[in-house]
C-alpha positions in Angstrom: -104.2 -22.4 -0.2 -104.7 -25.8 1.2 -104.5 -28.8 -1.2 -106.0 -32.2 -0.5 -104.5 -35.0 -2.5 -107.1 -37.8 -2.9 -107.6 -41.1 -4.7 -110.6 -42.1 -6.8 -113.7 -40.8 -5.1 -115.6 -44.0 -6.0 -113.2 -46.3 -4.1 -111.0 -44.3 -1.7 -112.7 -44.4 1.7 -109.7 -42.9 3.3 -109.8 -39.9 1.0 -113.5 -39.5 1.6 -113.1 -38.6 5.2 -111.1 -35.4 4.9 -112.8 -34.7 1.5 -116.2 -34.6 3.2 -114.9 -32.8 6.2 -113.5 -29.8 4.3 -116.5 -29.5 2.0 -119.1 -29.8 4.8 -117.2 -27.4 7.0 -116.7 -24.8 4.3 -112.9 -24.9 4.5 -111.3 -23.5 1.3 -109.3 -26.4 -0.1 -108.2 -27.5 -3.6 -108.7 -31.1 -4.4 -106.0 -32.9 -6.4 -107.1 -36.3 -7.7 -104.3 -38.9 -8.0 -105.9 -41.8 -9.9 -105.5 -45.3 -8.5 -103.3 -47.6 -10.6 -101.0 -50.5 -9.9 -99.3 -48.9 -6.9 -96.0 -50.3 -8.1 -92.9 -48.3 -7.2 -92.7 -46.9 -10.7 -96.4 -46.2 -11.1 -97.8 -42.8 -11.9 -99.6 -42.9 -8.5 -96.4 -43.4 -6.6 -94.3 -41.0 -8.7 -96.9 -38.3 -8.2 -96.9 -38.6 -4.5 -93.2 -39.2 -4.1 -92.3 -35.5 -3.7 -95.3 -34.8 -1.4 -95.5 -37.5 1.2 -93.0 -40.2 2.4 -95.8 -42.7 2.7 -96.8 -42.7 -1.0 -100.4 -42.8 0.0 -103.5 -40.7 0.0 -105.0 -38.6 1.5 -102.4 -35.9 2.0 -103.1 -32.3 3.0 -100.6 -29.7 2.0 -100.4 -26.2 3.4 -97.8 -24.5 1.2 -94.7 -26.7 1.4 -95.9 -28.4 4.6 -97.6 -31.8 4.2 -99.8 -33.7 6.7 -100.8 -37.3 6.0 -103.0 -39.7 7.8 -106.7 -38.9 8.2 -106.6 -38.3 12.0 -103.6 -36.0 11.7 -105.3 -34.1 8.8 -108.5 -33.7 10.9 -106.5 -32.4 13.9 -104.6 -30.0 11.7 -107.8 -28.5 10.4 -109.2 -28.2 13.9 -106.2 -26.1 14.9 -106.1 -24.1 11.7 -109.9 -23.4 11.6 -111.1 -23.3 15.3 -114.2 -21.3 14.3 -115.5 -24.3 12.3 -116.0 -26.3 15.6 -115.1 -29.6 14.0 -115.1 -31.5 17.4 -117.9 -31.3 19.9 -117.6 -28.4 22.4 -118.1 -30.5 25.5 -114.8 -32.0 26.8 -116.2 -35.5 27.4 -118.1 -35.5 24.1 -114.9 -34.4 22.4 -113.0 -37.3 24.0 -115.7 -39.7 23.0 -115.7 -38.4 19.4 -111.9 -38.9 19.2 -112.3 -42.4 20.6 -114.8 -43.5 18.0 -112.8 -41.9 15.2 -109.7 -43.8 16.4 -111.7 -47.0 16.6 -112.8 -46.4 13.0 -109.3 -45.6 12.0 -107.8 -48.8 13.3 -110.7 -51.3 13.3 -113.5 -52.9 11.4 -111.1 -54.8 9.2 -113.6 -57.4 8.1 -116.1 -54.9 6.9 -113.3 -53.0 5.0 -112.0 -56.2 3.4 -115.2 -57.9 2.4 -117.2 -54.7 1.6 -114.7 -52.3 -0.1 -116.2 -48.9 -0.8 -117.7 -48.6 -4.2 -120.2 -45.8 -4.3 -121.2 -46.3 -8.0 -122.1 -50.0 -7.5 -125.2 -51.6 -6.2 -124.3 -55.0 -4.8 -127.1 -56.3 -2.5 -126.6 -59.9 -3.7 -123.0 -59.8 -2.7 -123.9 -58.2 0.6 -126.4 -61.0 1.3 -123.6 -63.6 0.7 -121.1 -61.7 2.8 -123.6 -61.3 5.6 -124.4 -65.0 5.5 -120.8 -66.3 5.4 -118.7 -63.8 7.2 -119.3 -63.7 11.0 -116.6 -61.0 11.5 -118.5 -58.7 9.2 -121.7 -59.2 11.2 -119.7 -58.5 14.3 -118.3 -55.3 12.9 -121.7 -54.1 11.8 -123.2 -55.0 15.3 -120.5 -52.8 16.9 -121.2 -49.9 14.6 -125.0 -50.2 15.2 -124.4 -50.2 19.0 -122.0 -47.3 18.8 -124.2 -45.1 16.6 -127.3 -46.0 18.6 -125.7 -45.0 21.9 -124.4 -41.7 20.4 -127.6 -40.7 18.7 -129.6 -41.4 21.9 -127.1 -39.5 24.1 -126.7 -36.5 21.9 -130.2 -36.4 20.3 -129.1 -36.4 16.7 -129.3 -35.7 13.9 -125.6 -36.4 13.7 -123.6 -38.6 16.1 -122.7 -35.7 18.4 -125.7 -33.5 17.6 -124.2 -31.2 15.0 -121.9 -32.4 12.2 -118.4 -33.2 13.4 -115.3 -35.1 12.4 -117.0 -38.3 13.6 -119.7 -38.1 10.9 -117.0 -37.5 8.2 -115.1 -40.5 9.5 -118.1 -42.8 9.3 -119.4 -41.5 6.0 -117.6 -44.3 4.1 -119.3 -46.8 6.3 -122.6 -45.3 5.3 -121.6 -45.8 1.7 -120.8 -49.5 2.3 -124.1 -50.1 4.1 -125.9 -48.7 1.0 -123.8 -50.4 -1.6 -124.1 -53.9 0.0 -127.6 -53.4 1.5 -126.4 -54.8 4.8 -129.3 -55.3 7.3 -129.4 -52.6 10.0 -132.2 -51.2 12.2 -134.5 -48.5 10.8 -133.0 -45.7 13.0 -129.5 -46.6 11.6 -130.8 -46.5 8.1 -132.3 -43.1 8.9 -128.9 -41.8 10.1 -127.2 -43.2 6.9 -129.8 -41.2 4.9 -129.1 -38.0 6.9 -125.3 -38.4 6.3 -125.9 -39.1 2.6 -128.0 -35.9 2.3 -125.2 -33.7 3.7 -124.0 -31.3 1.0 -120.4 -32.4 1.6 -121.3 -36.0 1.1 -123.5 -35.3 -1.9 -120.7 -33.4 -3.5 -118.4 -36.4 -3.0 -121.0 -38.9 -4.4 -121.5 -36.7 -7.4 -117.8 -36.7 -8.0 -117.6 -40.4 -7.6 -120.4 -41.0 -10.1 -118.8 -38.7 -12.6 -115.5 -40.6 -12.7 -116.6 -43.5 -14.9 -113.2 -45.1 -14.0 -113.2 -48.8 -13.6 -110.2 -49.9 -11.5 -110.1 -53.7 -11.7 -108.2 -54.3 -8.4 -110.9 -52.3 -6.6 -113.7 -54.3 -8.2 -113.5 -57.8 -6.6 -117.1 -58.6 -7.3 -117.6 -57.2 -10.8 -116.0 -57.7 -14.2 -115.5 -54.8 -16.6 -118.7 -54.1 -18.4 
């Protein structure tokens, strides 16, 4: 059986992508949570992953004794292993576009990642207002996301970015969480898409898991003190 090694659901945006993908697509897969800690070489986190992946990071997908790391590689492995799930769009041009926007998400939007780290349990609209006021790069990242999503929803007719659910929606699910947590200002049709993504069973399951953790990791809480 496949195993997906993930970090804390509340904080790990990288883990959320394949976690949502396998659940929403109905792919049998066991989740293995490796709690975030100091990430020092001798930490429990690093020791747990040392025999699984050379990167020492999550997520990691294992298929028997074979390991796949990096979210894009994991997604592509699942596409090939479960072709019946139709994880990419059927149309060749739409499929290329979906891969393009996933790669853009994979390597870009550094300001949004840095200033608005994923924290599903939190509600930080005041922080979001300050970030929005003071951080032009965050505003630029959100402007690009709004443009991208608007174009895709118009071209493919919704409700998801390429019509039906695809890897692209799983890749942008953590962005949806950030927009919610920090209440960043976006147009109504973008808010509606965020709500549709949030309502997906795979995303709901991830959110429920995040809320059930009750695990405060200080280094992932730049805007809050332990309560």
